[in-house]
All heavy atoms as an XYZ file, in Angstrom:
877
protein
N      19.896    225.078     69.368
C      19.960    225.442     67.992
C      19.404    226.826     67.833
O      18.319    227.119     68.389
C      19.137    224.441     67.159
C      19.304    224.565     65.676
S      18.370    223.410     64.657
C      18.573    221.833     65.441
N      20.081    227.668     67.111
C      19.686    229.071     66.942
C      18.464    229.162     65.991
O      18.263    228.254     65.162
C      20.798    229.936     66.352
O      21.079    229.506     65.029
C      22.077    229.818     67.194
N      17.688    230.232     66.118
C      16.575    230.405     65.181
C      17.066    230.489     63.707
O      16.371    229.958     62.806
C      15.996    231.732     65.580
C      16.371    231.887     67.003
C      17.673    231.231     67.141
N      18.233    231.012     63.467
C      18.760    231.063     62.113
C      19.099    229.685     61.599
O      18.837    229.369     60.441
C      20.042    231.964     62.042
C      19.753    233.416     62.349
C      19.662    233.729     63.851
O      20.068    232.907     64.705
O      19.112    234.807     64.168
N      19.674    228.855     62.437
C      19.990    227.464     62.044
C      18.718    226.696     61.749
O      18.638    225.968     60.757
C      20.805    226.802     63.139
N      17.709    226.875     62.606
C      16.450    226.199     62.320
C      15.862    226.605     60.965
O      15.402    225.726     60.225
C      15.441    226.541     63.435
C      15.817    225.908     64.756
C      14.829    226.301     65.864
C      15.214    225.650     67.175
N      14.256    225.964     68.256
N      15.921    227.888     60.695
C      15.389    228.366     59.386
C      16.215    227.734     58.203
O      15.643    227.372     57.197
C      15.413    229.860     59.307
C      14.442    230.444     58.302
C      13.060    229.967     58.462
O      12.460    229.927     59.573
O      12.415    229.638     57.425
N      17.523    227.688     58.385
C      18.351    227.033     57.303
C      18.010    225.602     57.110
O      17.927    225.119     55.985
C      19.833    227.213     57.671
C      20.386    228.571     57.383
C      21.905    228.612     57.439
N      22.498    228.007     58.622
C      22.733    228.599     59.808
N      22.426    229.849     59.926
N      23.296    227.896     60.788
N      17.749    224.904     58.178
C      17.377    223.475     58.061
C      16.055    223.290     57.412
O      15.830    222.368     56.625
C      17.443    222.777     59.412
C      18.856    222.491     59.913
C      19.212    222.886     61.189
C      19.767    221.862     59.110
C      20.530    222.620     61.646
C      21.055    221.623     59.545
C      21.431    221.991     60.836
O      22.678    221.761     61.274
N      15.072    224.144     57.708
C      13.772    224.072     57.084
C      13.926    224.359     55.597
O      13.337    223.650     54.756
C      12.777    225.047     57.753
C      12.454    224.563     59.205
C      11.496    225.150     56.926
C      11.706    225.547     60.000
N      14.733    225.353     55.226
C      15.003    225.605     53.810
C      15.663    224.442     53.124
O      15.302    224.070     51.995
C      15.908    226.855     53.650
C      15.172    228.146     54.000
O      13.929    228.180     54.003
O      15.864    229.159     54.230
N      16.631    223.814     53.813
C      17.290    222.641     53.297
C      16.319    221.519     53.058
O      16.397    220.839     51.989
C      18.390    222.158     54.238
C      19.141    220.890     53.854
C      20.041    221.149     52.661
C      20.005    220.418     55.074
N      15.367    221.330     53.966
C      14.332    220.267     53.767
C      13.515    220.529     52.528
O      13.213    219.592     51.761
C      13.440    220.247     55.022
N      13.170    221.773     52.267
C      12.364    222.122     51.085
C      13.191    221.876     49.826
O      12.676    221.484     48.796
C      11.949    223.586     51.098
C      10.742    223.833     51.931
C      10.278    225.302     51.760
N       9.454    225.665     52.898
C       9.848    226.393     53.934
N      11.082    226.887     53.967
N       9.060    226.644     54.931
N      14.471    222.238     49.882
C      15.349    222.230     48.704
C      15.893    220.863     48.372
O      16.228    220.567     47.218
C      16.474    223.198     48.874
C      16.060    224.657     48.970
C      17.130    225.553     49.536
O      18.267    225.101     49.773
O      16.804    226.774     49.703
N      16.001    219.970     49.334
C      16.580    218.650     49.138
C      15.689    217.527     49.672
O      16.094    216.778     50.561
C      17.954    218.571     49.792
C      18.965    219.541     49.206
C      20.308    219.367     49.841
O      20.597    218.463     50.609
N      21.239    220.299     49.491
N      14.483    217.382     49.108
C      13.567    216.423     49.625
C      13.960    214.953     49.417
O      13.470    214.081     50.066
C      12.277    216.727     48.858
C      12.748    217.307     47.563
C      13.950    218.116     47.943
N      14.943    214.764     48.521
C      15.382    213.353     48.235
C      16.640    212.957     49.041
O      17.215    211.929     48.767
C      15.706    213.213     46.727
C      14.456    212.780     45.990
O      13.430    212.481     46.617
O      14.534    212.784     44.738
N      17.017    213.759     50.016
C      18.194    213.370     50.843
C      18.008    212.011     51.448
O      16.879    211.633     51.823
C      18.577    214.449     51.832
C      17.803    214.436     53.107
S      18.458    215.464     54.436
C      18.200    217.084     53.821
N      19.084    211.325     51.546
C      19.079    210.018     52.231
C      19.174    210.179     53.734
O      19.608    211.258     54.187
C      20.267    209.166     51.767
C      20.337    208.841     50.268
C      21.645    208.086     49.979
C      19.112    208.061     49.816
N      18.772    209.206     54.475
C      18.914    209.247     55.938
C      20.348    209.496     56.338
O      20.625    210.231     57.281
C      18.380    207.972     56.583
S      16.576    207.794     56.462
N      21.305    208.936     55.574
C      22.719    209.144     55.883
C      23.125    210.553     55.663
O      24.208    210.979     56.109
C      23.574    208.184     55.020
O      23.368    208.442     53.657
N      22.361    211.337     54.930
C      22.719    212.723     54.659
C      21.955    213.721     55.551
O      22.152    214.943     55.479
C      22.347    213.073     53.174
C      23.094    212.257     52.160
C      22.539    212.355     50.783
O      21.326    212.528     50.595
O      23.308    212.231     49.828
N      21.087    213.192     56.432
C      20.363    214.052     57.334
C      21.305    214.767     58.292
O      22.271    214.161     58.800
C      19.362    213.191     58.140
N      21.074    216.027     58.558
C      21.956    216.758     59.423
C      22.025    216.145     60.818
O      20.966    215.969     61.456
C      21.335    218.157     59.473
C      20.468    218.247     58.244
C      20.019    216.842     58.005
N      23.202    215.870     61.319
C      23.405    215.305     62.651
C      22.771    216.176     63.734
O      22.220    215.646     64.684
C      24.860    215.048     62.908
N      22.832    217.491     63.563
C      22.291    218.396     64.526
C      20.759    218.223     64.648
O      20.173    218.285     65.741
C      22.675    219.866     64.209
C      22.254    220.831     65.301
C      22.695    222.229     65.032
O      22.977    222.583     63.865
O      22.755    223.017     65.976
N      20.112    217.999     63.525
C      18.659    217.795     63.536
C      18.306    216.464     64.221
O      17.347    216.369     65.021
C      18.060    217.880     62.115
C      16.590    217.495     62.121
C      18.241    219.310     61.561
N      19.073    215.420     63.882
C      18.815    214.122     64.498
C      18.969    214.199     66.026
O      18.156    213.704     66.757
C      19.770    213.069     63.951
C      19.712    212.794     62.432
C      20.738    211.708     62.079
C      18.320    212.385     62.007
N      20.028    214.863     66.454
C      20.276    215.028     67.902
C      19.196    215.839     68.555
O      18.648    215.470     69.581
C      21.617    215.674     68.163
C      21.965    215.858     69.605
C      23.290    216.500     69.895
O      23.891    216.983     68.952
O      23.660    216.521     71.101
N      18.812    216.930     67.936
C      17.740    217.793     68.471
C      16.456    217.025     68.619
O      15.747    217.195     69.647
C      17.573    219.005     67.540
C      16.683    220.071     68.172
O      17.104    220.707     69.173
O      15.540    220.225     67.712
N      16.081    216.209     67.658
C      14.860    215.442     67.725
C      14.886    214.486     68.912
O      13.882    214.260     69.562
C      14.640    214.678     66.432
N      16.059    213.928     69.203
C      16.175    212.924     70.273
C      16.128    213.531     71.667
O      16.037    212.786     72.643
C      17.405    212.080     70.091
O      18.563    212.847     70.353
N      16.250    214.846     71.757
C      16.317    215.495     73.075
C      14.929    215.801     73.676
O      14.879    216.247     74.803
C      17.131    216.789     72.947
C      18.586    216.618     72.592
C      19.274    218.000     72.433
C      19.341    215.770     73.676
N      13.874    215.602     72.909
C      12.550    215.954     73.395
C      11.638    214.739     73.271
O      11.883    213.841     72.518
C      11.987    217.131     72.583
C      12.759    218.417     72.864
C      11.927    216.842     71.118
N      10.574    214.768     74.068
C       9.633    213.637     74.114
C       8.601    213.575     73.024
O       7.915    212.642     72.824
N       8.524    214.684     72.261
C       7.556    214.749     71.117
C       8.051    215.881     70.221
O       8.865    216.730     70.602
C       6.138    215.002     71.599
C       5.975    216.283     72.344
C       4.543    216.411     72.940
O       4.042    215.460     73.518
O       3.996    217.479     72.741
N       7.596    215.849     68.955
C       8.094    216.890     68.031
C       7.734    218.279     68.511
O       6.667    218.546     69.009
C       7.314    216.587     66.755
C       6.894    215.145     66.859
C       6.664    214.910     68.324
N       8.710    219.178     68.421
C       8.541    220.587     68.707
C       8.035    221.338     67.512
O       7.858    220.724     66.422
C       9.875    221.202     69.134
O      10.724    221.219     68.015
C      10.497    220.470     70.300
N       7.757    222.579     67.683
C       7.317    223.429     66.558
C       8.324    223.396     65.421
O       7.954    223.323     64.230
C       7.096    224.854     67.019
C       6.429    225.766     66.029
C       6.161    227.149     66.613
O       5.558    227.230     67.696
O       6.546    228.145     65.977
N       9.606    223.448     65.766
C      10.644    223.359     64.738
C      10.552    222.031     63.971
O      10.612    221.979     62.782
C      12.029    223.528     65.329
C      13.137    222.983     64.443
C      13.388    223.624     63.178
C      13.868    221.876     64.775
C      14.375    223.126     62.379
C      14.846    221.379     63.902
C      15.111    221.963     62.714
N      10.476    220.915     64.728
C      10.403    219.591     64.091
C       9.193    219.472     63.151
O       9.295    218.909     62.083
C      10.383    218.457     65.142
C      11.581    218.473     66.002
N      11.494    218.507     67.392
C      12.912    218.440     65.739
C      12.675    218.557     67.914
N      13.577    218.497     66.900
N       8.088    220.007     63.640
C       6.894    219.988     62.782
C       7.087    220.689     61.507
O       6.777    220.223     60.403
C       5.684    220.561     63.561
C       5.211    219.654     64.689
C       4.158    220.300     65.547
O       3.691    221.403     65.234
O       3.787    219.668     66.578
N       7.700    221.905     61.574
C       7.947    222.677     60.348
C       8.957    222.015     59.433
O       8.822    221.979     58.227
C       8.450    224.072     60.731
N      10.006    221.495     60.069
C      11.076    220.836     59.298
C      10.571    219.577     58.546
O      10.746    219.458     57.331
C      12.233    220.473     60.261
C      13.345    219.724     59.637
C      14.292    220.329     58.789
C      13.493    218.325     59.857
C      15.322    219.629     58.209
C      14.560    217.630     59.308
C      15.425    218.274     58.445
O      16.464    217.570     57.881
N       9.962    218.706     59.283
C       9.468    217.461     58.667
C       8.323    217.734     57.733
O       8.202    217.030     56.691
C       9.137    216.403     59.713
C      10.342    215.881     60.447
C      10.484    216.060     61.799
C      11.300    215.190     59.743
C      11.601    215.558     62.450
C      12.419    214.682     60.381
C      12.558    214.875     61.747
N       7.461    218.675     58.035
C       6.360    218.997     57.084
C       6.909    219.546     55.765
O       6.458    219.172     54.694
C       5.395    219.999     57.762
N       7.935    220.413     55.851
C       8.513    221.000     54.669
C       9.186    219.898     53.822
O       8.975    219.861     52.604
C       9.544    222.086     55.044
N       9.941    219.064     54.472
C      10.635    217.982     53.721
C       9.655    216.973     53.196
O       9.810    216.521     52.024
N       8.661    216.583     53.972
C       7.685    215.589     53.495
C       6.874    216.106     52.322
O       6.750    215.389     51.326
C       6.738    215.212     54.678
C       5.650    214.267     54.221
C       5.917    212.936     53.927
C       4.347    214.723     54.095
C       4.932    212.096     53.510
C       3.316    213.850     53.700
C       3.642    212.561     53.415
O       2.627    211.691     53.023
N       6.358    217.313     52.393
C       5.539    217.776     51.279
C       6.377    217.998     50.039
O       5.952    217.670     48.906
C       4.767    219.110     51.638
O       5.722    220.083     52.095
C       3.719    218.873     52.678
N       7.629    218.467     50.186
C       8.505    218.611     49.027
C       8.836    217.231     48.444
O       8.876    217.037     47.211
C       9.781    219.300     49.397
O       9.526    220.643     49.696
N       9.085    216.237     49.296
C       9.387    214.881     48.838
C       8.196    214.305     48.074
O       8.314    213.751     47.011
C       9.722    213.966     50.006
C       9.782    212.489     49.613
C      10.765    211.849     48.947
C       8.721    211.547     49.749
N      10.394    210.557     48.689
C       9.183    210.348     49.189
C       7.467    211.618     50.360
C       8.411    209.193     49.184
C       6.697    210.476     50.332
C       7.164    209.279     49.762
N       6.984    214.477     48.641
C       5.773    213.972     47.997
C       5.554    214.618     46.644
O       5.238    213.948     45.662
C       4.584    214.155     48.928
C       3.328    213.389     48.636
C       3.542    211.888     48.612
C       2.307    213.719     49.692
N       5.746    215.930     46.583
C       5.599    216.641     45.276
C       6.639    216.217     44.258
O       6.332    216.025     43.098
C       5.656    218.149     45.519
C       4.415    218.673     46.180
C       4.496    220.176     46.604
O       5.538    220.808     46.332
O       3.483    220.648     47.121
N       7.838    215.968     44.761
C       8.902    215.509     43.866
C       8.613    214.090     43.364
O       8.744    213.796     42.183
C      10.276    215.505     44.619
C      11.391    215.099     43.790
N      12.008    215.923     42.851
C      12.115    213.926     43.755
C      13.013    215.241     42.286
N      13.067    214.073     42.799
N       8.101    213.241     44.254
C       7.810    211.865     43.885
C       6.672    211.824     42.880
O       6.716    211.063     41.886
C       7.353    211.108     45.147
C       6.901    209.685     44.888
C       6.375    208.989     46.136
C       5.755    207.698     45.770
N       5.011    207.119     46.840
N       5.614    212.623     43.062
C       4.465    212.623     42.198
C       4.588    213.490     40.971
O       3.810    213.388     40.027
C       3.186    213.019     42.988
C       2.834    212.117     44.168
C       1.685    212.677     44.955
C       2.545    210.697     43.705
N       5.550    214.417     41.020
C       5.802    215.289     39.895
C       4.788    216.409     39.753
O       4.631    216.987     38.670
N       4.128    216.737     40.835
C       3.169    217.831     40.799
C       2.913    218.305     42.226
O       3.224    217.609     43.201
C       1.829    217.362     40.169
C       1.151    216.222     40.940
C      -0.073    215.771     40.280
N      -0.589    214.538     40.860
C      -1.284    214.419     41.963
N      -1.589    215.508     42.672
N      -1.700    213.236     42.440
N       2.314    219.503     42.358
C       1.924    219.990     43.670
C       0.813    219.152     44.194
O      -0.073    218.686     43.473
C       1.502    221.445     43.572
C       2.642    222.393     43.215
C       2.330    223.820     43.387
N       1.795    224.213     44.684
C       2.501    224.542     45.744
N       3.837    224.526     45.696
N       1.911    224.889     46.862
N       0.805    218.951     45.518
C      -0.236    218.126     46.100
C      -0.849    218.867     47.300
O      -0.190    219.675     47.968
C       0.311    216.755     46.594
C       0.741    215.942     45.421
C       1.440    216.943     47.560
N      -2.072    218.529     47.589
C      -2.769    219.015     48.773
C      -2.740    217.848     49.771
O      -3.289    216.814     49.567
C      -4.197    219.393     48.447
C      -5.026    219.866     49.599
C      -4.678    221.240     50.000
C      -5.711    221.698     51.070
N      -5.146    222.534     52.039
N      -2.067    218.088     50.889
C      -1.917    217.100     51.924
C      -2.859    217.432     53.074
O      -2.838    218.604     53.545
C      -0.470    216.998     52.418
C      -0.290    215.982     53.522
C       0.500    216.747     51.273
N      -3.662    216.477     53.523
C      -4.560    216.734     54.629
C      -3.756    216.980     55.921
O      -2.580    216.472     56.035
C      -5.520    215.567     54.845
O      -4.848    214.469     55.418
N      -4.330    217.673     56.838
C      -3.628    217.904     58.133
C      -3.336    216.624     58.845
O      -2.254    216.461     59.418
C      -4.413    218.857     59.002
C      -3.647    219.357     60.202
C      -2.409    220.131     59.842
O      -2.471    221.081     59.047
N      -1.271    219.809     60.387
N      -4.254    215.648     58.774
C      -3.997    214.359     59.425
C      -2.864    213.622     58.776
O      -2.029    213.022     59.495
C      -5.289    213.481     59.392
C      -5.155    212.188     60.148
C      -4.908    212.419     61.646
O      -5.650    213.211     62.231
N      -3.967    211.751     62.171
N      -2.764    213.610     57.470
C      -1.672    212.960     56.785
C      -0.371    213.608     57.162
O       0.637    212.965     57.399
C      -1.894    213.002     55.279
C      -0.809    212.287     54.465
C      -0.995    212.386     52.957
O      -2.058    212.942     52.468
N      -0.088    211.872     52.173
N      -0.325    214.949     57.195
C       0.875    215.661     57.503
C       1.275    215.388     58.992
O       2.453    215.153     59.282
C       0.645    217.172     57.315
C       1.840    218.089     57.322
C       2.841    217.628     56.283
C       1.440    219.495     57.039
N       0.300    215.380     59.901
C       0.605    215.070     61.302
C       1.176    213.691     61.450
O       2.152    213.509     62.183
C      -0.700    215.179     62.155
C      -1.178    216.575     62.307
O      -0.513    217.585     62.023
N      -2.413    216.719     62.797
N       0.582    212.713     60.740
C       1.108    211.361     60.802
C       2.543    211.270     60.284
O       3.382    210.625     60.876
C       0.227    210.400     59.989
C      -1.124    210.234     60.631
O      -1.378    210.522     61.791
N      -2.065    209.726     59.776
N       2.809    211.969     59.175
C       4.140    211.943     58.577
C       5.164    212.582     59.514
O       6.249    212.019     59.663
C       4.116    212.638     57.229
N       4.812    213.678     60.140
C       5.728    214.360     61.059
C       6.091    213.410     62.200
O       7.296    213.276     62.513
C       5.102    215.637     61.605
C       5.856    216.183     62.813
C       5.043    216.729     60.525
N       5.110    212.713     62.773
C       5.417    211.837     63.901
C       6.320    210.644     63.482
O       7.288    210.358     64.170
C       4.114    211.317     64.554
C       4.415    210.193     65.538
C       3.378    212.455     65.218
N       6.006    210.022     62.375
C       6.830    208.860     61.998
C       8.230    209.313     61.533
O       9.227    208.601     61.788
C       6.181    207.953     60.927
C       4.903    207.317     61.489
C       5.916    208.630     59.620
N       8.343    210.473     60.885
C       9.666    210.949     60.472
C      10.482    211.383     61.701
O      11.681    211.131     61.770
C       9.531    212.089     59.455
C       8.920    211.692     58.113
C       8.717    212.941     57.260
C       9.780    210.660     57.438
N       9.843    212.037     62.632
C      10.527    212.450     63.919
C      10.987    211.181     64.634
O      12.154    211.125     65.113
C       9.546    213.233     64.755
C      10.098    213.538     66.121
C      11.015    214.502     66.481
C       9.772    212.828     67.303
N      11.249    214.424     67.817
C      10.498    213.398     68.386
C       8.915    211.745     67.589
C      10.450    212.959     69.673
C       8.866    211.297     68.934
C       9.577    211.927     69.959
N      10.163    210.169     64.698
C      10.518    208.925     65.402
C      11.745    208.272     64.719
O      12.666    207.828     65.373
C       9.351    207.961     65.433
C       9.628    206.769     66.266
O       9.951    206.863     67.455
N       9.547    205.597     65.657
N      11.715    208.268     63.360
C      12.854    207.705     62.660
C      14.098    208.500     62.924
O      15.204    207.961     63.090
C      12.586    207.585     61.171
C      13.828    207.088     60.443
C      13.634    206.678     59.035
N      13.115    207.779     58.224
C      12.661    207.575     56.994
N      12.660    206.362     56.483
N      12.206    208.586     56.278
N      13.990    209.835     62.984
C      15.177    210.662     63.273
C      15.770    210.340     64.634
O      16.999    210.236     64.767
C      14.776    212.147     63.198
N      14.914    210.112     65.614
C      15.418    209.709     66.909
C      16.114    208.341     66.854
O      17.203    208.218     67.459
C      14.231    209.633     67.912
S      13.463    211.199     68.281
N      15.592    207.412     66.172
C      16.192    206.111     66.029
C      17.518    206.196     65.271
O      18.501    205.520     65.616
C      15.234    205.145     65.367
C      14.042    204.768     66.177
C      13.009    203.960     65.426
O      13.152    203.735     64.227
O      12.010    203.550     66.095
N      17.554    207.039     64.254
C      18.814    207.196     63.501
C      19.862    207.855     64.326
O      21.072    207.494     64.235
C      18.558    208.033     62.231
C      17.722    207.385     61.143
C      17.335    208.376     60.037
C      18.438    206.169     60.534
N      19.510    208.782     65.201
C      20.452    209.390     66.093
C      21.092    208.339     67.052
O      22.293    208.265     67.226
C      19.861    210.516     66.897
C      20.784    211.083     67.872
N      21.909    211.864     67.497
C      20.811    211.100     69.228
C      22.539    212.254     68.567
N      21.914    211.768     69.635
N      20.227    207.499     67.567
C      20.704    206.456     68.452
C      21.649    205.495     67.703
O      22.738    205.172     68.196
C      19.533    205.609     69.007
O      18.698    206.484     69.728
C      19.990    204.499     69.903
N      21.296    205.103     66.478
C      22.158    204.269     65.701
C      23.478    204.932     65.415
O      24.540    204.333     65.476
C      21.409    203.979     64.339
O      22.279    203.300     63.443
N      23.438    206.259     65.145
C      24.657    207.007     64.839
C      25.592    207.089     66.041
O      26.769    206.828     65.921
C      24.246    208.429     64.414
C      25.365    209.289     64.023
C      24.823    210.696     63.702
N      25.817    211.466     63.010
C      25.811    211.746     61.673
N      24.805    211.349     60.984
N      26.766    212.441     61.184
N      25.041    207.400     67.187
C      25.935    207.554     68.366
C      26.480    206.234     68.892
O      27.536    206.165     69.460
C      25.286    208.346     69.505
C      24.061    207.679     70.082
C      24.988    209.787     69.047
C      23.483    208.339     71.302
N      25.737    205.121     68.615
C      26.204    203.814     69.000
C      27.113    203.195     67.949
O      27.731    202.149     68.176
C      25.045    202.905     69.287
C      24.129    203.247     70.459
C      22.951    202.298     70.573
C      24.940    203.241     71.735
N      27.194    203.840     66.772
C      27.975    203.269     65.692
C      27.434    201.974     65.175
O      28.155    201.146     64.708
N      26.167    201.829     65.279
C      25.482    200.574     64.896
C      25.001    200.692     63.415
O      24.321    201.662     63.041
C      24.253    200.384     65.790
C      23.506    199.131     65.607
C      22.379    198.981     66.610
N      21.418    200.053     66.429
C      20.657    200.552     67.352
N      20.745    200.055     68.563
N      19.842    201.519     67.120
N      25.355    199.722     62.619
C      24.889    199.739     61.206
C      23.364    199.728     61.161
O      22.734    199.065     61.983
C      25.483    198.460     60.596
C      26.562    198.066     61.548
C      26.204    198.589     62.892
N      22.825    200.401     60.201
C      21.380    200.460     60.085
C      21.035    200.573     58.588
O      21.453    201.478     57.926
C      20.859    201.696     60.817
C      19.374    201.669     60.986
O      18.627    201.286     60.047
O      18.870    202.132     62.044
N      20.229    199.633     58.089
C      19.882    199.610     56.649
C      19.038    200.854     56.268
O      19.000    201.207     55.086
C      19.147    198.346     56.306
C      17.816    198.213     56.952
C      17.135    196.857     56.686
O      17.823    195.838     56.655
O      15.921    196.832     56.570
N      18.455    201.495     57.220
C      17.652    202.709     56.930
C      18.500    203.889     56.457
O      17.963    204.834     55.899
C      16.840    203.123     58.155
C      15.757    202.068     58.477
C      15.042    202.445     59.722
N      16.013    202.320     60.837
C      15.709    202.535     62.090
N      14.513    202.923     62.414
N      16.606    202.402     63.036
N      19.812    203.844     56.649
C      20.670    204.968     56.190
C      20.573    205.166     54.706
O      20.850    206.243     54.214
C      22.096    204.709     56.595
C      22.324    204.906     58.081
C      22.606    203.909     58.980
C      22.230    206.128     58.865
N      22.691    204.437     60.265
C      22.500    205.823     60.218
C      21.940    207.502     58.531
C      22.448    206.756     61.207
C      21.943    208.399     59.534
C      22.191    208.054     60.828
N      20.122    204.132     53.940
C      20.024    204.238     52.450
C      18.625    204.730     52.032
O      18.412    204.928     50.811
C      20.361    202.929     51.865
C      21.814    202.503     52.007
C      22.154    201.202     51.253
N      21.320    200.091     51.661
C      21.683    199.219     52.618
N      22.824    199.321     53.257
N      20.873    198.203     52.906
N      17.722    204.854     52.984
C      16.335    205.246     52.656
C      16.250    206.768     52.473
O      17.105    207.532     52.977
C      15.399    204.823     53.781
N      15.214    207.243     51.800
C      14.957    208.654     51.665
C      14.471    209.196     52.995
O      13.510    208.672     53.585
C      13.878    208.928     50.594
C      14.245    208.425     49.222
C      15.312    209.351     48.593
N      15.747    208.787     47.327
C      16.975    208.992     46.879
N      17.815    209.723     47.506
N      17.282    208.447     45.714
N      15.119    210.208     53.489
C      14.864    210.730     54.830
C      13.459    211.246     55.005
O      12.865    211.082     56.077
C      15.905    211.814     55.171
C      15.831    212.354     56.592
C      15.983    211.479     57.637
C      15.574    213.640     56.847
C      15.941    211.919     58.937
C      15.535    214.133     58.127
C      15.742    213.276     59.202
N      12.894    211.924     54.043
C      11.583    212.524     54.190
C      10.416    211.666     53.653
O       9.284    212.050     53.657
C      11.539    213.857     53.493
C      12.398    214.904     54.183
C      13.546    215.382     53.548
C      12.108    215.387     55.423
C      14.323    216.289     54.157
C      12.903    216.306     56.077
C      14.053    216.778     55.467
N      10.748    210.443     53.241
C       9.737    209.494     52.802
C       9.103    208.795     53.985
O       9.792    208.349     54.901
C      10.339    208.430     51.868
O       9.472    207.363     51.682
N       7.786    208.676     53.977
C       7.131    207.947     55.047
C       6.741    206.556     54.640
O       6.105    205.828     55.390
C       5.866    208.726     55.527
C       4.812    208.824     54.521
O       5.069    208.638     53.319
O       3.627    209.084     54.916
N       7.181    206.149     53.435
C       6.826    204.823     52.930
C       7.451    203.736     53.833
O       8.670    203.754     54.189
C       7.338    204.655     51.517
C       6.589    205.569     50.563
C       7.149    205.513     49.128
O       8.324    205.187     48.920
O       6.330    205.750     48.229
N       6.643    202.775     54.227
C       7.092    201.689     55.068
C       7.217    202.030     56.595
O       7.701    201.239     57.300
N       6.822    203.203     56.967
C       6.975    203.614     58.392
C       5.750    203.405     59.240
O       5.771    203.654     60.433
C       7.463    205.075     58.445
C       8.786    205.388     57.804
C       9.142    206.851     58.008
C       9.924    204.545     58.463
N       4.668    202.975     58.593
C       3.415    202.753     59.367
C       3.220    201.259     59.468
O       3.328    200.541     58.544
C       2.228    203.390     58.593
C       2.378    204.853     58.345
C       2.875    205.315     57.135
C       2.047    205.782     59.312
C       2.983    206.662     56.909
C       2.144    207.115     59.129
C       2.660    207.575     57.890
O       2.802    208.948     57.679
N       2.933    200.843     60.681
C       2.671    199.438     60.824
C       3.325    198.822     61.986
O       4.021    199.234     62.778
């Protein structure tokens, strides 16, 4: 993925925090699944989407602790990997209707 594409995806995450998992860019899902842990790009992408989603949900700017942000990045990255697997296998997945940047229900 080019640096320009990465920047566009980070901007998209900020601008569309309510996107559904089914609307997540396939290139981002694939990229997440190619590495064993979130890269600097994944951290920036998921952090941008998560904080924008949280602010949209609460209707105000929020201060997110680094630990909360780290946790959200990991669970969102993990879901992206699972969604990529579901996508390439053509396997139905109820998570496709969930908000992509929401971490609700992902801990546990």
